LOVEX-986139 format. One line per 5 residues: number of its first residue (from 1); their letters; for each residue x, y, z of N, C-alpha, C, CB. Coordinates in nm, 2 decimals. Glycine has a CB too. Layout:
NUM = A = X/Y/Z/X/Y/Z/X/Y/Z/X/Y/Z ~ ...
***
This chain:
1 = XXXXX = 0.40/0.11/-0.76/0.41/0.27/-0.77/0.29/0.27/-0.61/0.33/0.36/-0.97 ~ 0.36/0.37/-0.57/0.28/0.47/-0.47/0.22/0.56/-0.54/0.35/0.54/-0.37 ~ 0.09/0.60/-0.47/0.00/0.67/-0.50/0.00/0.76/-0.35/-0.13/0.59/-0.56 ~ -0.01/0.67/-0.26/-0.10/0.78/-0.14/0.00/0.77/-0.04/-0.26/0.72/-0.07 ~ 0.04/0.84/0.08/0.11/0.85/0.18/0.10/0.69/0.27/0.06/0.98/0.26
6 = XXXXX = 0.21/0.59/0.32/0.16/0.54/0.40/0.17/0.53/0.56/0.18/0.47/0.36 ~ 0.21/0.65/0.54/0.16/0.70/0.69/0.04/0.77/0.69/0.26/0.79/0.77 ~ -0.02/0.85/0.63/-0.10/0.92/0.66/-0.22/0.94/0.52/-0.02/1.04/0.71 ~ -0.17/0.84/0.43/-0.25/0.80/0.35/-0.25/0.95/0.28/-0.39/0.74/0.42 ~ -0.23/1.04/0.25/-0.22/1.17/0.18/-0.21/1.14/0.00/-0.06/1.24/0.24
11 = XXXXX = -0.27/1.21/-0.11/-0.22/1.20/-0.20/-0.12/1.21/-0.22/-0.26/1.23/-0.26 ~ 0.02/1.17/-0.27/0.15/1.26/-0.31/0.11/1.30/-0.41/0.29/1.20/-0.32 ~ 0.18/1.38/-0.50/0.19/1.55/-0.55/0.21/1.42/-0.72/0.38/1.71/-0.46 ~ 0.34/1.34/-0.72/0.30/1.25/-0.83/0.35/1.10/-0.77/0.37/1.30/-0.97 ~ 0.30/1.02/-0.86/0.28/0.87/-0.80/0.48/0.85/-0.80/0.15/0.72/-0.95
16 = XXXXX = 0.49/0.80/-0.72/0.63/0.72/-0.72/0.67/0.61/-0.76/0.66/0.69/-0.62 ~ 0.71/0.57/-0.86/0.77/0.42/-0.91/0.92/0.40/-0.84/0.79/0.41/-1.11 ~ 0.95/0.48/-0.87/1.19/0.47/-0.80/1.21/0.56/-0.76/1.36/0.47/-0.91 ~ 1.26/0.53/-0.64/1.31/0.68/-0.60/1.26/0.69/-0.47/1.24/0.82/-0.71 ~ 1.23/0.86/-0.41/1.19/0.85/-0.27/1.09/0.99/-0.34/1.34/0.87/-0.13
21 = XXXXX = 0.97/1.01/-0.21/0.95/1.15/-0.25/0.90/1.21/-0.12/0.85/1.16/-0.37 ~ 0.87/1.31/-0.05/0.84/1.41/0.04/0.65/1.41/0.07/0.91/1.55/-0.03 ~ 0.65/1.37/0.19/0.49/1.39/0.20/0.44/1.53/0.22/0.43/1.30/0.33 ~ 0.37/1.61/0.21/0.36/1.75/0.22/0.27/1.74/0.36/0.29/1.85/0.08 ~ 0.22/1.64/0.36/0.13/1.60/0.46/0.14/1.60/0.63/0.10/1.49/0.42
26 = XXXXX = 0.27/1.49/0.63/0.32/1.41/0.75/0.45/1.46/0.75/0.31/1.25/0.75 ~ 0.49/1.51/0.68/0.66/1.54/0.61/0.76/1.40/0.66/0.76/1.72/0.69 ~ 0.72/1.32/0.59/0.78/1.17/0.61/0.82/1.15/0.47/0.67/1.05/0.68 ~ 0.97/1.11/0.47/0.99/1.08/0.35/0.98/0.92/0.29/1.10/1.12/0.34 ~ 0.92/0.93/0.13/0.85/0.78/0.15/0.99/0.72/0.05/0.65/0.76/0.07
31 = XXXXX = 1.02/0.58/0.05/1.14/0.54/-0.05/1.02/0.40/-0.15/1.34/0.45/0.06 ~ 1.07/0.42/-0.25/0.97/0.33/-0.35/0.99/0.20/-0.33/1.00/0.36/-0.50 ~ 0.95/0.14/-0.19/1.02/-0.03/-0.17/0.84/-0.11/-0.14/1.17/-0.05/0.03 ~ 0.89/-0.25/-0.15/0.75/-0.30/-0.16/0.68/-0.33/-0.01/0.76/-0.45/-0.24 ~ 0.78/-0.29/0.06/0.65/-0.29/0.18/0.61/-0.10/0.18/0.74/-0.35/0.39
36 = XXXXX = 0.62/-0.01/0.14/0.59/0.09/0.12/0.48/0.07/0.04/0.69/0.16/0.10 ~ 0.46/-0.01/-0.07/0.37/0.00/-0.18/0.27/-0.07/-0.12/0.42/-0.06/-0.31 ~ 0.29/-0.19/-0.06/0.19/-0.32/-0.02/0.11/-0.21/0.12/0.31/-0.52/0.04 ~ 0.17/-0.15/0.20/0.11/-0.07/0.31/0.02/0.07/0.25/0.25/-0.01/0.41 ~ 0.07/0.08/0.14/0.04/0.22/0.07/-0.15/0.15/0.00/0.22/0.27/-0.10
41 = XXXXX = -0.12/0.09/-0.07/-0.22/-0.01/-0.13/-0.32/-0.05/-0.01/-0.13/-0.15/-0.19 ~ -0.25/-0.10/0.06/-0.35/-0.16/0.20/-0.47/-0.07/0.27/-0.22/-0.20/0.35 ~ -0.38/0.08/0.29/-0.46/0.20/0.33/-0.53/0.26/0.24/-0.39/0.29/0.38 ~ -0.52/0.26/0.16/-0.62/0.27/0.02/-0.72/0.21/0.04/-0.59/0.22/-0.11 ~ -0.70/0.08/0.03/-0.82/-0.02/0.04/-0.88/0.05/0.13/-0.80/-0.17/0.08
46 = XXXXX = -0.88/0.01/0.23/-0.91/0.05/0.39/-1.02/0.19/0.37/-0.73/0.10/0.49 ~ -0.93/0.30/0.32/-1.02/0.39/0.30/-1.11/0.45/0.19/-0.97/0.44/0.32 ~ -1.14/0.32/0.12/-1.21/0.31/0.00/-1.33/0.25/0.07/-1.14/0.21/-0.13 ~ -1.46/0.31/0.00/-1.56/0.21/0.05/-1.60/0.09/-0.04/-1.68/0.28/0.09 ~ -1.55/0.10/-0.17/-1.59/0.00/-0.24/-1.45/-0.03/-0.33/-1.73/0.04/-0.33
51 = XXXXX = -1.43/-0.22/-0.34/-1.27/-0.18/-0.41/-1.29/-0.28/-0.53/-1.11/-0.23/-0.30 ~ -1.29/-0.25/-0.69/-1.27/-0.31/-0.74/-1.11/-0.36/-0.76/-1.33/-0.27/-0.80 ~ -1.08/-0.51/-0.70/-0.96/-0.55/-0.75/-0.86/-0.52/-0.87/-0.99/-0.65/-0.77 ~ -0.92/-0.59/-0.95/-0.90/-0.56/-1.11/-0.87/-0.40/-1.16/-1.04/-0.60/-1.18 ~ -0.94/-0.33/-1.08/-0.90/-0.15/-1.12/-0.78/-0.17/-1.02/-1.05/0.02/-1.07
56 = XXXXX = -0.76/-0.20/-0.89/-0.66/-0.16/-0.82/-0.51/-0.15/-0.85/-0.68/-0.23/-0.74 ~ -0.52/-0.29/-0.93/-0.41/-0.38/-0.98/-0.38/-0.27/-1.13/-0.47/-0.59/-1.02 ~ -0.46/-0.27/-1.17/-0.41/-0.18/-1.30/-0.35/-0.03/-1.26/-0.54/-0.16/-1.42 ~ -0.44/0.01/-1.17/-0.39/0.18/-1.08/-0.29/0.17/-1.05/-0.46/0.23/-0.95 ~ -0.23/0.09/-0.98/-0.14/0.07/-0.86/0.02/0.02/-0.93/-0.22/-0.06/-0.74
61 = XXXXX = -0.05/-0.09/-1.04/0.06/-0.13/-1.13/0.11/-0.25/-1.01/0.18/0.02/-1.19 ~ 0.00/-0.38/-0.94/0.03/-0.42/-0.87/0.10/-0.54/-0.95/-0.07/-0.42/-0.78 ~ 0.14/-0.62/-0.88/0.18/-0.74/-0.92/0.04/-0.86/-0.90/0.33/-0.78/-0.83 ~ 0.02/-0.98/-0.95/-0.07/-1.07/-0.89/-0.05/-1.13/-0.77/-0.09/-1.15/-0.97 ~ 0.13/-1.15/-0.76/0.13/-1.20/-0.63/0.07/-1.09/-0.54/0.26/-1.25/-0.58
66 = XXXXX = 0.11/-1.00/-0.52/0.04/-0.89/-0.42/-0.05/-0.87/-0.41/0.06/-0.79/-0.41 ~ -0.16/-0.85/-0.52/-0.26/-0.82/-0.49/-0.35/-0.97/-0.45/-0.29/-0.73/-0.60 ~ -0.29/-1.10/-0.46/-0.38/-1.17/-0.39/-0.34/-1.17/-0.27/-0.40/-1.28/-0.42 ~ -0.18/-1.12/-0.22/-0.17/-1.12/-0.08/-0.23/-1.05/-0.02/-0.06/-1.11/-0.04 ~ -0.32/-0.89/-0.09/-0.38/-0.78/-0.04/-0.52/-0.87/0.00/-0.39/-0.65/-0.16
71 = XXXXX = -0.54/-0.96/-0.14/-0.68/-0.95/-0.10/-0.71/-1.07/0.02/-0.79/-0.97/-0.23 ~ -0.63/-1.14/0.06/-0.62/-1.20/0.14/-0.60/-1.15/0.28/-0.56/-1.26/0.11 ~ -0.54/-1.05/0.32/-0.53/-0.98/0.40/-0.65/-0.92/0.46/-0.45/-0.91/0.36 ~ -0.72/-0.84/0.35/-0.83/-0.76/0.37/-1.00/-0.87/0.41/-0.83/-0.66/0.20 ~ -1.00/-0.94/0.24/-1.11/-0.98/0.29/-1.09/-1.12/0.37/-1.22/-0.97/0.19
76 = XXXXX = -1.01/-1.21/0.41/-1.07/-1.36/0.46/-0.95/-1.31/0.64/-1.00/-1.57/0.32 ~ -0.89/-1.22/0.63/-0.81/-1.23/0.74/-0.87/-1.11/0.82/-0.66/-1.22/0.70 ~ -0.93/-1.01/0.77/-0.96/-0.90/0.79/-0.84/-0.85/0.90/-1.11/-0.90/0.81 ~ -0.69/-0.83/0.86/-0.64/-0.75/0.95/-0.63/-0.59/0.99/-0.55/-0.80/0.94 ~ -0.64/-0.54/1.11/-0.56/-0.44/1.09/-0.48/-0.39/1.07/-0.55/-0.40/1.12
81 = XXXXX = -0.48/-0.26/1.04/-0.37/-0.18/1.02/-0.20/-0.24/1.09/-0.42/-0.04/1.10 ~ -0.20/-0.20/1.25/-0.09/-0.29/1.24/-0.05/-0.41/1.24/-0.04/-0.28/1.29 ~ -0.18/-0.52/1.26/-0.15/-0.62/1.21/-0.09/-0.71/1.01/-0.25/-0.65/1.26 ~ -0.11/-0.60/0.99/-0.12/-0.61/0.80/0.04/-0.54/0.84/-0.28/-0.49/0.66 ~ 0.11/-0.43/0.91/0.25/-0.40/0.89/0.34/-0.51/0.96/0.28/-0.27/0.95
86 = XXXXX = 0.28/-0.56/1.07/0.39/-0.70/1.15/0.39/-0.78/1.04/0.31/-0.81/1.31 ~ 0.26/-0.83/0.95/0.26/-0.93/0.89/0.34/-0.91/0.73/0.11/-0.97/0.89 ~ 0.35/-0.82/0.69/0.47/-0.76/0.59/0.61/-0.78/0.66/0.44/-0.59/0.55 ~ 0.63/-0.71/0.75/0.77/-0.72/0.79/0.81/-0.85/0.81/0.80/-0.66/0.91 ~ 0.74/-0.96/0.85/0.73/-1.05/0.89/0.82/-1.17/0.76/0.58/-1.05/0.94
91 = XXXX = 0.69/-1.14/0.61/0.69/-1.22/0.49/0.84/-1.12/0.43/0.50/-1.21/0.38 ~ 0.88/-0.97/0.43/0.98/-0.97/0.37/1.08/-1.00/0.44/1.01/-0.88/0.32 ~ 1.07/-1.03/0.56/1.24/-1.08/0.59/1.25/-1.21/0.61/1.32/-1.03/0.72 ~ 1.14/-1.28/0.54/1.17/-1.44/0.53/1.26/-1.47/0.43/1.03/-1.53/0.49
***
């Protein structure tokens, strides 16, 4: 589920589960694919001061594998947004 625009981190008018939605702040169309879901979650984590991983999993309805991937990228590898997006694209293309 995508609650925040993966481009500008603006709150979406309603959570996106399946389909497409328009971000009113950056005027981009957002699709409900895995890449946008993970980028949105990553940017939300970076925007937050503290992250409770269990609450995040529940709130964004993340799968355990996706949650572990995000944890690794944020806590262990400390990737910046550009590095994270490159890593996601490589992971999804493999």
